[in-house]
PQR file with spaces between the fields and no chain letter, atoms N, CA, C, O and H, PARSE charges and radii, in Angstrom:
ATOM       1  N    MET     1     -27.548  -13.261   45.657 -0.4000 1.5000
ATOM       2  CA   MET     1     -27.591  -12.759   44.058 -0.0000 2.0000
ATOM       3  C    MET     1     -28.165  -14.030   43.218  0.5500 1.7000
ATOM       4  O    MET     1     -27.791  -15.196   43.348 -0.5500 1.4000
ATOM       5  N    THR     2     -28.980  -13.628   42.490 -0.4000 1.5000
ATOM       6  CA   THR     2     -29.321  -14.891   41.711 -0.0000 2.0000
ATOM       7  C    THR     2     -28.553  -15.014   40.706  0.5500 1.7000
ATOM       8  O    THR     2     -28.106  -14.020   40.134 -0.5500 1.4000
ATOM       9  H    THR     2     -29.284  -12.682   42.385  0.4000 1.0000
ATOM      10  N    THR     3     -28.233  -16.419   40.272 -0.4000 1.5000
ATOM      11  CA   THR     3     -27.295  -17.126   39.373 -0.0000 2.0000
ATOM      12  C    THR     3     -28.173  -17.064   37.913  0.5500 1.7000
ATOM      13  O    THR     3     -29.307  -17.511   37.745 -0.5500 1.4000
ATOM      14  H    THR     3     -28.596  -17.227   40.736  0.4000 1.0000
ATOM      15  N    LEU     4     -27.456  -16.492   37.074 -0.4000 1.5000
ATOM      16  CA   LEU     4     -27.970  -16.395   35.546 -0.0000 2.0000
ATOM      17  C    LEU     4     -27.533  -17.758   34.958  0.5500 1.7000
ATOM      18  O    LEU     4     -26.432  -18.294   35.083 -0.5500 1.4000
ATOM      19  H    LEU     4     -26.535  -16.129   37.210  0.4000 1.0000
ATOM      20  N    PRO     5     -28.819  -18.292   34.170 -0.5600 1.5000
ATOM      21  CA   PRO     5     -28.490  -19.443   33.485  0.2800 2.0000
ATOM      22  C    PRO     5     -27.088  -19.394   32.609  0.5500 1.7000
ATOM      23  O    PRO     5     -26.218  -20.256   32.742 -0.5500 1.4000
ATOM      24  N    SER     6     -26.977  -18.270   31.691 -0.4000 1.5000
ATOM      25  CA   SER     6     -25.917  -18.161   31.051 -0.0000 2.0000
ATOM      26  C    SER     6     -25.311  -16.877   30.361  0.5500 1.7000
ATOM      27  O    SER     6     -26.111  -15.973   30.123 -0.5500 1.4000
ATOM      28  H    SER     6     -27.684  -17.570   31.584  0.4000 1.0000
ATOM      29  N    VAL     7     -24.099  -16.709   30.042 -0.4000 1.5000
ATOM      30  CA   VAL     7     -23.730  -15.503   29.942 -0.0000 2.0000
ATOM      31  C    VAL     7     -22.682  -15.642   28.645  0.5500 1.7000
ATOM      32  O    VAL     7     -21.854  -16.546   28.753 -0.5500 1.4000
ATOM      33  H    VAL     7     -23.449  -17.443   30.236  0.4000 1.0000
ATOM      34  N    LEU     8     -22.645  -14.929   27.576 -0.4000 1.5000
ATOM      35  CA   LEU     8     -22.156  -14.798   26.375 -0.0000 2.0000
ATOM      36  C    LEU     8     -21.059  -13.768   26.502  0.5500 1.7000
ATOM      37  O    LEU     8     -21.379  -12.663   26.941 -0.5500 1.4000
ATOM      38  H    LEU     8     -23.318  -14.195   27.488  0.4000 1.0000
ATOM      39  N    LEU     9     -19.762  -14.010   26.159 -0.4000 1.5000
ATOM      40  CA   LEU     9     -18.806  -13.085   26.101 -0.0000 2.0000
ATOM      41  C    LEU     9     -18.238  -12.800   24.650  0.5500 1.7000
ATOM      42  O    LEU     9     -17.876  -13.818   24.059 -0.5500 1.4000
ATOM      43  H    LEU     9     -19.502  -14.907   25.803  0.4000 1.0000
ATOM      44  N    VAL    10     -18.118  -11.796   24.076 -0.4000 1.5000
ATOM      45  CA   VAL    10     -17.986  -11.546   22.636 -0.0000 2.0000
ATOM      46  C    VAL    10     -16.846  -10.395   22.768  0.5500 1.7000
ATOM      47  O    VAL    10     -17.079   -9.297   23.274 -0.5500 1.4000
ATOM      48  H    VAL    10     -18.412  -10.970   24.556  0.4000 1.0000
ATOM      49  N    ASP    11     -15.615  -10.778   22.260 -0.4000 1.5000
ATOM      50  CA   ASP    11     -14.546   -9.999   22.292 -0.0000 2.0000
ATOM      51  C    ASP    11     -13.375  -10.511   21.485  0.5500 1.7000
ATOM      52  O    ASP    11     -12.970  -11.648   21.726 -0.5500 1.4000
ATOM      53  H    ASP    11     -15.425  -11.670   21.849  0.4000 1.0000
ATOM      54  N    ASP    12     -12.791   -9.779   20.548 -0.4000 1.5000
ATOM      55  CA   ASP    12     -11.595  -10.253   19.760 -0.0000 2.0000
ATOM      56  C    ASP    12     -10.454  -10.513   20.606  0.5500 1.7000
ATOM      57  O    ASP    12      -9.689  -11.442   20.346 -0.5500 1.4000
ATOM      58  H    ASP    12     -13.120   -8.855   20.352  0.4000 1.0000
ATOM      59  N    ASP    13     -10.265   -9.647   21.743 -0.4000 1.5000
ATOM      60  CA   ASP    13      -9.203   -9.929   22.649 -0.0000 2.0000
ATOM      61  C    ASP    13      -9.316  -10.988   23.569  0.5500 1.7000
ATOM      62  O    ASP    13     -10.057  -11.007   24.552 -0.5500 1.4000
ATOM      63  H    ASP    13     -10.887   -8.893   21.954  0.4000 1.0000
ATOM      64  N    ARG    14      -8.445  -11.977   23.153 -0.4000 1.5000
ATOM      65  CA   ARG    14      -8.764  -13.269   24.184 -0.0000 2.0000
ATOM      66  C    ARG    14      -8.331  -12.976   25.663  0.5500 1.7000
ATOM      67  O    ARG    14      -8.921  -13.550   26.579 -0.5500 1.4000
ATOM      68  H    ARG    14      -7.843  -11.962   22.355  0.4000 1.0000
ATOM      69  N    THR    15      -7.387  -12.156   25.896 -0.4000 1.5000
ATOM      70  CA   THR    15      -7.108  -11.893   27.234 -0.0000 2.0000
ATOM      71  C    THR    15      -8.153  -11.243   28.019  0.5500 1.7000
ATOM      72  O    THR    15      -8.252  -11.430   29.231 -0.5500 1.4000
ATOM      73  H    THR    15      -6.908  -11.689   25.153  0.4000 1.0000
ATOM      74  N    THR    16      -8.971  -10.449   27.326 -0.4000 1.5000
ATOM      75  CA   THR    16     -10.237   -9.690   28.057 -0.0000 2.0000
ATOM      76  C    THR    16     -11.131  -10.880   28.079  0.5500 1.7000
ATOM      77  O    THR    16     -11.671  -10.978   29.181 -0.5500 1.4000
ATOM      78  H    THR    16      -8.891  -10.296   26.340  0.4000 1.0000
ATOM      79  N    ASN    17     -11.487  -11.845   27.220 -0.4000 1.5000
ATOM      80  CA   ASN    17     -12.431  -12.937   27.431 -0.0000 2.0000
ATOM      81  C    ASN    17     -12.071  -13.677   28.534  0.5500 1.7000
ATOM      82  O    ASN    17     -12.941  -14.125   29.281 -0.5500 1.4000
ATOM      83  H    ASN    17     -11.049  -11.765   26.325  0.4000 1.0000
ATOM      84  N    PHE    18     -10.827  -13.873   28.742 -0.4000 1.5000
ATOM      85  CA   PHE    18     -10.170  -14.736   29.740 -0.0000 2.0000
ATOM      86  C    PHE    18     -10.349  -14.187   31.007  0.5500 1.7000
ATOM      87  O    PHE    18     -10.727  -14.870   31.959 -0.5500 1.4000
ATOM      88  H    PHE    18     -10.120  -13.509   28.136  0.4000 1.0000
ATOM      89  N    LEU    19     -10.055  -12.760   31.095 -0.4000 1.5000
ATOM      90  CA   LEU    19     -10.111  -12.147   32.504 -0.0000 2.0000
ATOM      91  C    LEU    19     -11.788  -12.066   32.985  0.5500 1.7000
ATOM      92  O    LEU    19     -12.174  -12.254   34.139 -0.5500 1.4000
ATOM      93  H    LEU    19      -9.748  -12.206   30.321  0.4000 1.0000
ATOM      94  N    HIS    20     -12.616  -11.759   31.878 -0.4000 1.5000
ATOM      95  CA   HIS    20     -14.036  -11.636   32.234 -0.0000 2.0000
ATOM      96  C    HIS    20     -14.492  -13.009   32.557  0.5500 1.7000
ATOM      97  O    HIS    20     -15.227  -13.133   33.537 -0.5500 1.4000
ATOM      98  H    HIS    20     -12.302  -11.606   30.941  0.4000 1.0000
ATOM      99  N    GLU    21     -14.161  -14.057   31.872 -0.4000 1.5000
ATOM     100  CA   GLU    21     -14.481  -15.428   32.299 -0.0000 2.0000
ATOM     101  C    GLU    21     -14.094  -15.981   33.562  0.5500 1.7000
ATOM     102  O    GLU    21     -14.760  -16.813   34.178 -0.5500 1.4000
ATOM     103  H    GLU    21     -13.564  -13.956   31.076  0.4000 1.0000
ATOM     104  N    ARG    22     -12.892  -15.452   33.969 -0.4000 1.5000
ATOM     105  CA   ARG    22     -12.285  -15.737   35.322 -0.0000 2.0000
ATOM     106  C    ARG    22     -13.125  -15.225   36.379  0.5500 1.7000
ATOM     107  O    ARG    22     -13.657  -15.926   37.240 -0.5500 1.4000
ATOM     108  H    ARG    22     -12.351  -14.776   33.469  0.4000 1.0000
ATOM     109  N    LEU    23     -13.229  -13.819   36.262 -0.4000 1.5000
ATOM     110  CA   LEU    23     -13.944  -12.968   37.233 -0.0000 2.0000
ATOM     111  C    LEU    23     -15.416  -13.562   37.597  0.5500 1.7000
ATOM     112  O    LEU    23     -15.829  -13.741   38.743 -0.5500 1.4000
ATOM     113  H    LEU    23     -12.796  -13.250   35.563  0.4000 1.0000
ATOM     114  N    LEU    24     -16.153  -13.842   36.344 -0.4000 1.5000
ATOM     115  CA   LEU    24     -17.666  -14.218   36.329 -0.0000 2.0000
ATOM     116  C    LEU    24     -17.580  -15.593   37.114  0.5500 1.7000
ATOM     117  O    LEU    24     -18.378  -15.824   38.022 -0.5500 1.4000
ATOM     118  H    LEU    24     -15.818  -13.696   35.413  0.4000 1.0000
ATOM     119  N    ARG    25     -16.589  -16.512   36.746 -0.4000 1.5000
ATOM     120  CA   ARG    25     -16.684  -17.845   37.474 -0.0000 2.0000
ATOM     121  C    ARG    25     -16.431  -17.675   38.905  0.5500 1.7000
ATOM     122  O    ARG    25     -17.043  -18.413   39.677 -0.5500 1.4000
ATOM     123  H    ARG    25     -15.941  -16.324   36.008  0.4000 1.0000
ATOM     124  N    ARG    26     -15.584  -16.771   39.384 -0.4000 1.5000
ATOM     125  CA   ARG    26     -15.148  -16.697   40.681 -0.0000 2.0000
ATOM     126  C    ARG    26     -16.460  -16.201   41.353  0.5500 1.7000
ATOM     127  O    ARG    26     -16.846  -16.723   42.399 -0.5500 1.4000
ATOM     128  H    ARG    26     -15.086  -16.172   38.756  0.4000 1.0000
ATOM     129  N    LEU    27     -17.086  -15.279   40.802 -0.4000 1.5000
ATOM     130  CA   LEU    27     -18.328  -14.554   41.590 -0.0000 2.0000
ATOM     131  C    LEU    27     -19.444  -15.335   41.299  0.5500 1.7000
ATOM     132  O    LEU    27     -20.548  -14.874   41.590 -0.5500 1.4000
ATOM     133  H    LEU    27     -16.772  -14.855   39.952  0.4000 1.0000
ATOM     134  N    GLU    28     -19.358  -16.495   40.748 -0.4000 1.5000
ATOM     135  CA   GLU    28     -20.451  -17.410   40.397 -0.0000 2.0000
ATOM     136  C    GLU    28     -21.791  -16.931   39.947  0.5500 1.7000
ATOM     137  O    GLU    28     -22.914  -17.226   40.357 -0.5500 1.4000
ATOM     138  H    GLU    28     -18.461  -16.870   40.512  0.4000 1.0000
ATOM     139  N    VAL    29     -21.296  -15.907   38.758 -0.4000 1.5000
ATOM     140  CA   VAL    29     -22.448  -15.266   38.219 -0.0000 2.0000
ATOM     141  C    VAL    29     -23.450  -16.069   37.299  0.5500 1.7000
ATOM     142  O    VAL    29     -24.645  -15.772   37.310 -0.5500 1.4000
ATOM     143  H    VAL    29     -20.384  -15.667   38.425  0.4000 1.0000
ATOM     144  N    ALA    30     -23.023  -16.965   36.598 -0.4000 1.5000
ATOM     145  CA   ALA    30     -23.689  -17.865   35.602 -0.0000 2.0000
ATOM     146  C    ALA    30     -23.426  -19.194   35.969  0.5500 1.7000
ATOM     147  O    ALA    30     -22.417  -19.553   36.576 -0.5500 1.4000
ATOM     148  H    ALA    30     -22.052  -17.206   36.588  0.4000 1.0000
ATOM     149  N    LYS    31     -24.363  -19.938   35.588 -0.4000 1.5000
ATOM     150  CA   LYS    31     -24.209  -21.555   35.590 -0.0000 2.0000
ATOM     151  C    LYS    31     -23.090  -21.939   34.276  0.5500 1.7000
ATOM     152  O    LYS    31     -22.085  -22.647   34.344 -0.5500 1.4000
ATOM     153  H    LYS    31     -25.182  -19.646   35.095  0.4000 1.0000
ATOM     154  N    GLN    32     -23.618  -21.252   33.153 -0.4000 1.5000
ATOM     155  CA   GLN    32     -22.646  -21.295   31.877 -0.0000 2.0000
ATOM     156  C    GLN    32     -22.264  -20.188   31.328  0.5500 1.7000
ATOM     157  O    GLN    32     -23.017  -19.237   31.121 -0.5500 1.4000
ATOM     158  H    GLN    32     -24.434  -20.677   33.098  0.4000 1.0000
ATOM     159  N    LEU    33     -20.775  -20.236   30.983 -0.4000 1.5000
ATOM     160  CA   LEU    33     -20.220  -18.993   30.307 -0.0000 2.0000
ATOM     161  C    LEU    33     -19.792  -19.643   29.026  0.5500 1.7000
ATOM     162  O    LEU    33     -19.385  -20.796   28.883 -0.5500 1.4000
ATOM     163  H    LEU    33     -20.163  -21.009   31.150  0.4000 1.0000
ATOM     164  N    VAL    34     -19.955  -18.680   28.090 -0.4000 1.5000
ATOM     165  CA   VAL    34     -19.463  -19.120   26.565 -0.0000 2.0000
ATOM     166  C    VAL    34     -18.925  -17.685   26.092  0.5500 1.7000
ATOM     167  O    VAL    34     -19.504  -16.601   26.156 -0.5500 1.4000
ATOM     168  H    VAL    34     -20.285  -17.743   28.207  0.4000 1.0000
ATOM     169  N    ALA    35     -17.667  -17.987   25.604 -0.4000 1.5000
ATOM     170  CA   ALA    35     -16.902  -16.909   25.134 -0.0000 2.0000
ATOM     171  C    ALA    35     -16.673  -16.976   23.526  0.5500 1.7000
ATOM     172  O    ALA    35     -16.294  -18.090   23.161 -0.5500 1.4000
ATOM     173  H    ALA    35     -17.196  -18.868   25.551  0.4000 1.0000
ATOM     174  N    VAL    36     -16.782  -16.277   22.770 -0.4000 1.5000
ATOM     175  CA   VAL    36     -16.380  -16.260   21.232 -0.0000 2.0000
ATOM     176  C    VAL    36     -15.494  -15.005   21.074  0.5500 1.7000
ATOM     177  O    VAL    36     -15.224  -14.204   21.969 -0.5500 1.4000
ATOM     178  H    VAL    36     -17.090  -15.373   23.067  0.4000 1.0000
ATOM     179  N    THR    37     -15.050  -14.965   19.674 -0.4000 1.5000
ATOM     180  CA   THR    37     -14.043  -13.758   19.384 -0.0000 2.0000
ATOM     181  C    THR    37     -14.459  -12.956   18.413  0.5500 1.7000
ATOM     182  O    THR    37     -13.743  -12.018   18.063 -0.5500 1.4000
ATOM     183  H    THR    37     -15.269  -15.616   18.948  0.4000 1.0000
ATOM     184  N    ASN    38     -15.672  -13.190   17.823 -0.4000 1.5000
ATOM     185  CA   ASN    38     -16.186  -12.214   16.957 -0.0000 2.0000
ATOM     186  C    ASN    38     -17.940  -12.243   16.681  0.5500 1.7000
ATOM     187  O    ASN    38     -18.696  -13.152   17.023 -0.5500 1.4000
ATOM     188  H    ASN    38     -16.253  -13.953   18.107  0.4000 1.0000
ATOM     189  N    GLY    39     -18.272  -11.107   16.040 -0.4000 1.5000
ATOM     190  CA   GLY    39     -19.608  -11.189   15.985 -0.0000 2.0000
ATOM     191  C    GLY    39     -20.339  -12.194   15.263  0.5500 1.7000
ATOM     192  O    GLY    39     -21.513  -12.500   15.468 -0.5500 1.4000
ATOM     193  H    GLY    39     -17.657  -10.369   15.762  0.4000 1.0000
ATOM     194  N    VAL    40     -19.402  -12.791   14.224 -0.4000 1.5000
ATOM     195  CA   VAL    40     -19.925  -13.839   13.350 -0.0000 2.0000
ATOM     196  C    VAL    40     -20.189  -15.064   13.991  0.5500 1.7000
ATOM     197  O    VAL    40     -21.115  -15.811   13.672 -0.5500 1.4000
ATOM     198  H    VAL    40     -18.447  -12.543   14.058  0.4000 1.0000
ATOM     199  N    GLN    41     -19.183  -15.324   15.113 -0.4000 1.5000
ATOM     200  CA   GLN    41     -19.291  -16.570   16.137 -0.0000 2.0000
ATOM     201  C    GLN    41     -20.436  -16.293   16.872  0.5500 1.7000
ATOM     202  O    GLN    41     -21.224  -17.228   17.013 -0.5500 1.4000
ATOM     203  H    GLN    41     -18.431  -14.718   15.372  0.4000 1.0000
ATOM     204  N    ALA    42     -20.722  -15.163   17.398 -0.4000 1.5000
ATOM     205  CA   ALA    42     -21.600  -14.951   18.500 -0.0000 2.0000
ATOM     206  C    ALA    42     -23.229  -15.084   17.679  0.5500 1.7000
ATOM     207  O    ALA    42     -24.234  -15.588   18.180 -0.5500 1.4000
ATOM     208  H    ALA    42     -20.082  -14.404   17.283  0.4000 1.0000
ATOM     209  N    LEU    43     -23.124  -14.549   16.477 -0.4000 1.5000
ATOM     210  CA   LEU    43     -24.394  -14.837   15.805 -0.0000 2.0000
ATOM     211  C    LEU    43     -24.831  -16.295   15.529  0.5500 1.7000
ATOM     212  O    LEU    43     -25.992  -16.696   15.614 -0.5500 1.4000
ATOM     213  H    LEU    43     -22.307  -14.140   16.070  0.4000 1.0000
ATOM     214  N    ALA    44     -23.616  -17.132   15.143 -0.4000 1.5000
ATOM     215  CA   ALA    44     -23.778  -18.414   14.848 -0.0000 2.0000
ATOM     216  C    ALA    44     -24.150  -19.153   16.232  0.5500 1.7000
ATOM     217  O    ALA    44     -24.922  -20.110   16.177 -0.5500 1.4000
ATOM     218  H    ALA    44     -22.672  -16.807   15.074  0.4000 1.0000
ATOM     219  N    TYR    45     -23.695  -18.792   17.304 -0.4000 1.5000
ATOM     220  CA   TYR    45     -23.884  -19.473   18.637 -0.0000 2.0000
ATOM     221  C    TYR    45     -25.576  -19.159   18.995  0.5500 1.7000
ATOM     222  O    TYR    45     -26.377  -20.012   19.375 -0.5500 1.4000
ATOM     223  H    TYR    45     -23.068  -18.014   17.348  0.4000 1.0000
ATOM     224  N    LEU    46     -25.833  -17.865   18.789 -0.4000 1.5000
ATOM     225  CA   LEU    46     -27.176  -17.600   19.271 -0.0000 2.0000
ATOM     226  C    LEU    46     -27.983  -18.304   18.272  0.5500 1.7000
ATOM     227  O    LEU    46     -28.835  -18.985   18.844 -0.5500 1.4000
ATOM     228  H    LEU    46     -25.182  -17.171   18.480  0.4000 1.0000
ATOM     229  N    THR    47     -28.039  -18.398   17.012 -0.4000 1.5000
ATOM     230  CA   THR    47     -28.703  -19.239   15.942 -0.0000 2.0000
ATOM     231  C    THR    47     -28.505  -20.622   16.422  0.5500 1.7000
ATOM     232  O    THR    47     -29.603  -21.177   16.432 -0.5500 1.4000
ATOM     233  H    THR    47     -27.347  -17.845   16.548  0.4000 1.0000
ATOM     234  N    SER    48     -27.626  -21.359   16.798 -0.4000 1.5000
ATOM     235  CA   SER    48     -27.600  -22.690   17.113 -0.0000 2.0000
ATOM     236  C    SER    48     -28.528  -23.053   18.200  0.5500 1.7000
ATOM     237  O    SER    48     -29.012  -24.185   18.217 -0.5500 1.4000
ATOM     238  H    SER    48     -26.733  -20.907   16.789  0.4000 1.0000
ATOM     239  N    LEU    49     -28.861  -22.047   19.251 -0.4000 1.5000
ATOM     240  CA   LEU    49     -29.820  -22.092   20.400 -0.0000 2.0000
ATOM     241  C    LEU    49     -31.216  -22.456   19.858  0.5500 1.7000
ATOM     242  O    LEU    49     -31.992  -23.222   20.428 -0.5500 1.4000
ATOM     243  H    LEU    49     -28.467  -21.128   19.237  0.4000 1.0000
ATOM     244  N    GLU    50     -31.438  -21.847   18.738 -0.4000 1.5000
ATOM     245  CA   GLU    50     -32.787  -21.881   18.239 -0.0000 2.0000
ATOM     246  C    GLU    50     -33.399  -23.381   18.325  0.5500 1.7000
ATOM     247  O    GLU    50     -32.903  -24.327   17.713 -0.5500 1.4000
ATOM     248  H    GLU    50     -30.807  -21.225   18.274  0.4000 1.0000
ATOM     249  N    GLY    51     -34.470  -23.472   19.110 -0.4000 1.5000
ATOM     250  CA   GLY    51     -35.129  -24.786   19.410 -0.0000 2.0000
ATOM     251  C    GLY    51     -34.397  -25.739   20.222  0.5500 1.7000
ATOM     252  O    GLY    51     -34.789  -26.903   20.303 -0.5500 1.4000
ATOM     253  H    GLY    51     -34.873  -22.703   19.607  0.4000 1.0000
ATOM     254  N    GLU    52     -33.350  -25.326   20.836 -0.4000 1.5000
ATOM     255  CA   GLU    52     -32.747  -26.154   21.797 -0.0000 2.0000
ATOM     256  C    GLU    52     -33.366  -25.989   23.113  0.5500 1.7000
ATOM     257  O    GLU    52     -33.672  -24.853   23.475 -0.5500 1.4000
ATOM     258  H    GLU    52     -33.032  -24.380   20.770  0.4000 1.0000
ATOM     259  N    ALA    53     -33.603  -27.101   23.943 -0.4000 1.5000
ATOM     260  CA   ALA    53     -34.494  -26.862   25.106 -0.0000 2.0000
ATOM     261  C    ALA    53     -33.165  -27.098   26.142  0.5500 1.7000
ATOM     262  O    ALA    53     -33.211  -26.471   27.201 -0.5500 1.4000
ATOM     263  H    ALA    53     -33.354  -28.024   23.649  0.4000 1.0000
ATOM     264  N    GLU    54     -32.335  -27.708   25.970 -0.4000 1.5000
ATOM     265  CA   GLU    54     -31.274  -27.911   26.934 -0.0000 2.0000
ATOM     266  C    GLU    54     -30.319  -26.694   27.002  0.5500 1.7000
ATOM     267  O    GLU    54     -29.799  -26.404   28.080 -0.5500 1.4000
ATOM     268  H    GLU    54     -32.298  -28.217   25.110  0.4000 1.0000
ATOM     269  N    GLN    55     -30.101  -26.058   26.013 -0.4000 1.5000
ATOM     270  CA   GLN    55     -29.372  -24.547   26.224 -0.0000 2.0000
ATOM     271  C    GLN    55     -30.062  -23.219   26.327  0.5500 1.7000
ATOM     272  O    GLN    55     -30.648  -22.635   25.415 -0.5500 1.4000
ATOM     273  H    GLN    55     -30.523  -26.294   25.138  0.4000 1.0000
ATOM     274  N    PRO    56     -29.905  -22.817   27.602 -0.5600 1.5000
ATOM     275  CA   PRO    56     -30.704  -21.483   27.645  0.2800 2.0000
ATOM     276  C    PRO    56     -30.039  -20.379   26.702  0.5500 1.7000
ATOM     277  O    PRO    56     -28.831  -20.464   26.485 -0.5500 1.4000
ATOM     278  N    TYR    57     -30.755  -19.389   26.157 -0.4000 1.5000
ATOM     279  CA   TYR    57     -30.369  -18.060   25.659 -0.0000 2.0000
ATOM     280  C    TYR    57     -29.454  -17.215   26.679  0.5500 1.7000
ATOM     281  O    TYR    57     -29.683  -17.183   27.889 -0.5500 1.4000
ATOM     282  H    TYR    57     -31.737  -19.320   26.334  0.4000 1.0000
ATOM     283  N    PRO    58     -28.693  -16.727   26.232 -0.5600 1.5000
ATOM     284  CA   PRO    58     -27.735  -16.171   27.440  0.2800 2.0000
ATOM     285  C    PRO    58     -28.671  -14.796   28.037  0.5500 1.7000
ATOM     286  O    PRO    58     -29.276  -14.000   27.319 -0.5500 1.4000
ATOM     287  N    ALA    59     -28.602  -14.771   29.466 -0.4000 1.5000
ATOM     288  CA   ALA    59     -29.411  -13.718   30.039 -0.0000 2.0000
ATOM     289  C    ALA    59     -28.462  -12.379   30.203  0.5500 1.7000
ATOM     290  O    ALA    59     -28.858  -11.300   30.646 -0.5500 1.4000
ATOM     291  H    ALA    59     -28.110  -15.418   30.050  0.4000 1.0000
ATOM     292  N    LEU    60     -27.246  -12.647   29.794 -0.4000 1.5000
ATOM     293  CA   LEU    60     -26.405  -11.340   29.687 -0.0000 2.0000
ATOM     294  C    LEU    60     -25.350  -11.573   28.662  0.5500 1.7000
ATOM     295  O    LEU    60     -24.702  -12.612   28.542 -0.5500 1.4000
ATOM     296  H    LEU    60     -26.924  -13.523   29.434  0.4000 1.0000
ATOM     297  N    ILE    61     -25.243  -10.473   27.919 -0.4000 1.5000
ATOM     298  CA   ILE    61     -24.032  -10.450   26.813 -0.0000 2.0000
ATOM     299  C    ILE    61     -23.358   -9.403   26.947  0.5500 1.7000
ATOM     300  O    ILE    61     -23.885   -8.304   26.769 -0.5500 1.4000
ATOM     301  H    ILE    61     -25.769   -9.628   28.017  0.4000 1.0000
ATOM     302  N    LEU    62     -21.811   -9.561   27.351 -0.4000 1.5000
ATOM     303  CA   LEU    62     -20.782   -8.643   27.108 -0.0000 2.0000
ATOM     304  C    LEU    62     -20.222   -8.654   25.866  0.5500 1.7000
ATOM     305  O    LEU    62     -19.533   -9.587   25.453 -0.5500 1.4000
ATOM     306  H    LEU    62     -21.384  -10.453   27.496  0.4000 1.0000
ATOM     307  N    LEU    63     -20.535   -7.463   25.120 -0.4000 1.5000
ATOM     308  CA   LEU    63     -20.086   -7.435   23.847 -0.0000 2.0000
ATOM     309  C    LEU    63     -18.990   -5.998   23.580  0.5500 1.7000
ATOM     310  O    LEU    63     -19.196   -4.858   23.995 -0.5500 1.4000
ATOM     311  H    LEU    63     -21.094   -6.706   25.456  0.4000 1.0000
ATOM     312  N    ASP    64     -17.977   -6.410   22.882 -0.4000 1.5000
ATOM     313  CA   ASP    64     -17.071   -5.390   22.485 -0.0000 2.0000
ATOM     314  C    ASP    64     -17.538   -4.859   21.215  0.5500 1.7000
ATOM     315  O    ASP    64     -17.797   -5.613   20.276 -0.5500 1.4000
ATOM     316  H    ASP    64     -17.810   -7.336   22.544  0.4000 1.0000
ATOM     317  N    LEU    65     -17.666   -3.502   21.137 -0.4000 1.5000
ATOM     318  CA   LEU    65     -18.323   -2.942   20.069 -0.0000 2.0000
ATOM     319  C    LEU    65     -17.524   -2.764   18.663  0.5500 1.7000
ATOM     320  O    LEU    65     -18.050   -2.534   17.574 -0.5500 1.4000
ATOM     321  H    LEU    65     -17.455   -2.890   21.899  0.4000 1.0000
ATOM     322  N    ARG    66     -16.079   -2.927   18.940 -0.4000 1.5000
ATOM     323  CA   ARG    66     -15.278   -2.827   17.797 -0.0000 2.0000
ATOM     324  C    ARG    66     -14.171   -4.082   17.701  0.5500 1.7000
ATOM     325  O    ARG    66     -13.141   -4.222   18.360 -0.5500 1.4000
ATOM     326  H    ARG    66     -15.652   -3.114   19.824  0.4000 1.0000
ATOM     327  N    MET    67     -14.709   -4.918   16.696 -0.4000 1.5000
ATOM     328  CA   MET    67     -14.052   -6.019   16.400 -0.0000 2.0000
ATOM     329  C    MET    67     -13.547   -6.214   15.085  0.5500 1.7000
ATOM     330  O    MET    67     -13.976   -5.418   14.250 -0.5500 1.4000
ATOM     331  H    MET    67     -15.546   -4.804   16.161  0.4000 1.0000
ATOM     332  N    SER    68     -12.698   -7.121   14.674 -0.4000 1.5000
ATOM     333  CA   SER    68     -12.019   -7.137   13.327 -0.0000 2.0000
ATOM     334  C    SER    68     -12.834   -8.049   12.341  0.5500 1.7000
ATOM     335  O    SER    68     -12.722   -7.721   11.160 -0.5500 1.4000
ATOM     336  H    SER    68     -12.350   -7.768   15.353  0.4000 1.0000
ATOM     337  N    VAL    69     -13.555   -9.028   12.582 -0.4000 1.5000
ATOM     338  CA   VAL    69     -14.553   -9.768   11.602 -0.0000 2.0000
ATOM     339  C    VAL    69     -15.858   -8.905   11.625  0.5500 1.7000
ATOM     340  O    VAL    69     -16.179   -8.339   10.580 -0.5500 1.4000
ATOM     341  H    VAL    69     -13.646   -9.294   13.542  0.4000 1.0000
ATOM     342  N    LEU    70     -16.514   -8.786   12.571 -0.4000 1.5000
ATOM     343  CA   LEU    70     -17.941   -8.076   12.562 -0.0000 2.0000
ATOM     344  C    LEU    70     -17.982   -7.416   13.944  0.5500 1.7000
ATOM     345  O    LEU    70     -17.790   -7.994   15.014 -0.5500 1.4000
ATOM     346  H    LEU    70     -16.253   -9.246   13.420  0.4000 1.0000
ATOM     347  N    ASP    71     -18.263   -6.111   13.762 -0.4000 1.5000
ATOM     348  CA   ASP    71     -18.603   -5.354   15.079 -0.0000 2.0000
ATOM     349  C    ASP    71     -19.612   -5.547   15.746  0.5500 1.7000
ATOM     350  O    ASP    71     -20.587   -6.086   15.224 -0.5500 1.4000
ATOM     351  H    ASP    71     -18.419   -5.641   12.893  0.4000 1.0000
ATOM     352  N    GLY    72     -19.621   -5.158   17.044 -0.4000 1.5000
ATOM     353  CA   GLY    72     -20.987   -5.589   17.891 -0.0000 2.0000
ATOM     354  C    GLY    72     -21.874   -4.556   17.658  0.5500 1.7000
ATOM     355  O    GLY    72     -22.998   -4.582   18.159 -0.5500 1.4000
ATOM     356  H    GLY    72     -18.828   -4.719   17.468  0.4000 1.0000
């Protein structure tokens, strides 16, 4: 299985983020895992990657569609 450079987890439920992160780390799915708790944080993170050579864009985004601050 090919290891992804980066995965972004977006969920307002911290337990869900924790469990997804733990599973993905155990399966060695990605070199980097980033977890945020709402859509605003996700957009800020993705915007911060613009022009960054060191940080790859996420190859996979696991996104909760119904969140409190900004929906997916």
